[in-house]
C-alpha positions in Angstrom: -7.8 8.8 -12.9 -5.6 10.4 -10.3 -5.2 14.1 -10.0 -2.1 15.5 -11.8 0.8 16.0 -9.5 3.5 18.5 -9.0 6.6 17.6 -7.0 8.0 19.7 -4.2 11.7 20.2 -3.8 13.2 17.7 -1.5 16.4 17.4 0.5 19.5 15.6 -0.8 19.5 11.8 -0.7 20.6 10.8 2.8 19.3 13.9 4.5 16.1 13.6 6.5 13.2 15.6 5.3 12.8 18.0 8.2 11.1 21.4 8.6 12.8 24.7 9.4 13.0 23.9 13.1 14.4 20.5 12.4 11.9 18.8 14.6 8.9 18.1 12.3 8.9 16.4 8.9 8.5 18.6 5.9 4.8 18.5 4.8 4.2 17.5 1.2 2.6 19.7 -1.5 -1.2 19.9 -1.5 -1.3 18.5 -5.0 0.8 15.5 -4.0 -1.4 14.9 -0.9 -4.5 15.0 -3.1 -3.0 12.5 -5.6 -2.0 10.2 -2.8 -5.5 10.3 -1.3 -6.9 9.5 -4.8 -4.5 6.6 -5.2 -5.6 5.1 -1.9 -9.3 5.6 -2.7 -8.7 3.8 -6.0 -6.9 1.0 -4.1 -9.8 0.5 -1.7 -12.4 0.7 -4.5 -10.6 -2.0 -6.6 -10.6 -4.4 -3.7 -14.0 -3.6 -2.1 -16.2 -2.7 -5.1 -14.2 -4.0 -8.1 -13.3 -4.7 -10.6 -10.3 -6.4 -8.8 -8.6 -6.5 -12.2 -7.9 -2.7 -11.7 -5.8 -3.4 -8.6 -2.5 -4.3 -10.4 -2.7 -1.1 -12.5 -2.2 0.9 -9.2 1.4 -0.5 -9.1 4.5 0.3 -11.1 5.7 -2.4 -13.6 8.2 -3.5 -10.9 5.8 -2.9 -8.0 5.9 -5.2 -5.0 3.2 -6.3 -2.6 3.9 -8.1 0.6 1.3 -9.3 3.2 3.3 -10.1 6.4 2.6 -10.8 10.0 3.7 -8.1 12.5 5.8 -10.7 14.3 7.8 -11.5 11.2 8.1 -7.9 10.2 9.3 -6.8 13.6 12.0 -9.6 13.6 13.1 -8.7 10.1 12.0 -12.1 8.7 11.0 -11.8 5.1 8.4 -14.6 5.1 5.0 -13.3 4.2 1.5 -14.8 3.6 1.4 -13.2 0.1 4.2 -11.8 -2.0 4.2 -10.4 -5.5 7.3 -8.9 -7.0 6.0 -7.3 -10.2 2.8 -6.1 -11.8 2.8 -9.3 -13.8 2.7 -11.3 -10.6 -0.1 -9.1 -9.2 -2.1 -9.7 -12.4 -1.5 -13.5 -12.0 -2.8 -13.2 -8.4 -5.9 -11.5 -9.6 -6.4 -14.1 -12.3 -6.1 -16.9 -9.8 -8.7 -15.2 -7.5 -11.2 -14.6 -10.3 -10.7 -17.6 -12.5 -9.1 -20.5 -10.6 -9.9 -20.2 -6.9 -13.0 -21.7 -5.3 -14.1 -19.5 -2.4 -17.4 -18.4 -0.9 -18.7 -15.0 -2.2 -17.7 -12.2 0.2 -17.8 -8.5 0.6 -14.8 -6.6 1.9 -14.8 -3.2 3.4 -11.5 -1.4 4.0 -11.3 1.4 6.6 -8.1 3.5 6.6 -6.7 5.8 9.2 -5.1 9.1 8.3 -2.5 8.8 5.6 1.0 10.0 6.7 2.8 11.2 3.6 6.4 12.2 3.6 9.1 12.8 0.9 11.0 9.5 0.4 14.3 11.2 -0.4 16.7 10.7 2.5 15.3 7.2 3.5 18.4 5.6 2.0 18.9 2.7 4.3 15.3 2.1 5.3 14.7 -1.6 4.5 11.0 -0.9 4.0 11.6 1.5 1.2 14.6 1.1 -1.1 16.4 4.3 -1.9 14.9 6.3 -4.7 17.1 9.1 -5.9 14.6 11.7 -7.0 12.0 14.0 -5.6 9.1 12.1 -7.1 8.7 9.5 -4.4 7.0 9.5 -1.0 6.6 7.1 1.9 3.0 6.6 3.0 1.9 4.9 6.2 -1.6 4.3 7.6 -3.5 2.0 9.9 -6.2 -0.2 8.3 -8.9 -2.5 9.2 -10.7 -4.8 6.8 -14.2 -6.2 7.5 -15.5 -9.3 5.7 -19.1 -10.4 5.2 -19.8 -13.9 3.9 -23.3 -14.9 2.7 -25.5 -15.9 5.6 -22.8 -14.8 8.2 -22.2 -11.8 10.4 -19.7 -9.2 9.4 -16.4 -9.7 11.2 -12.9 -8.2 11.3 -10.8 -10.0 8.8 -7.6 -8.1 9.5 -6.1 -5.0 11.0 -2.7 -3.5 10.9 -0.7 -0.9 9.0 0.5 -0.1 5.5 4.1 0.8 4.9 4.3 2.0 1.4 6.5 3.7 -1.2 4.6 5.7 -3.8 6.2 7.1 -6.9 5.3 9.4 -9.7 4.8 7.3 -12.9 4.1 9.5 -15.8 1.2 11.9 -14.9 -0.1 9.8 -11.9 1.1 8.2 -8.7 1.5 4.4 -8.4 2.6 2.1 -5.6 6.2 1.0 -6.0 6.1 -1.1 -2.8 3.2 -2.0 -0.5 3.9 -3.7 2.7 0.8 -4.7 4.6 1.7 -5.7 8.2 -1.2 -7.5 9.8 -1.5 -7.5 13.6 -3.6 -10.5 14.2 -1.5 -13.5 15.1 -4.1 -16.0 14.0 -5.0 -15.7 10.3 -8.3 -17.0 9.1 -8.1 -19.5 6.3 -10.2 -17.2 4.1 -7.8 -14.4 3.1 -8.4 -14.6 -0.6 -8.0 -11.1 -1.7 -5.0 -8.8 -1.0 -5.5 -6.4 1.9 
């Protein structure tokens, strides 16, 4: 379970979250930072170690997941390799992976770069993160790489790219409201079974 969170005061909607000098973003509270770190550790554990059925619970009821090529993202094209627009769709995705899909057994290993956590208030028109009008939401960005090992095969890089996420307080814990996974590799292997 995630660490309890406290929410720092944040600037008015539409105002950038800047420090006293106006040049550096306002850092987030240490409790928020710890809760975000715990959320991302749970995310990686659900996909790497399982049970994958725990993955949808890391999202809000209206949580969104999008796996999209860098080229499409950079051009503003909404077409993604995988898109889920609610926790129910995420649960269906997991059910299809675990009960319906035929795929070779595999081991995934996520490696994340440093998480950049910023108050979401003031992001208003940012198309990646819809406006959330309270101080209980944060944008989180990070680089990632996912390694995949199939039985009787060498480990290889399955995907690398970046996460562009919106995290919100949901009760006494943090959850993902929107997770955009932008993958860099232009050629996608035909074996992306699990979310990244």
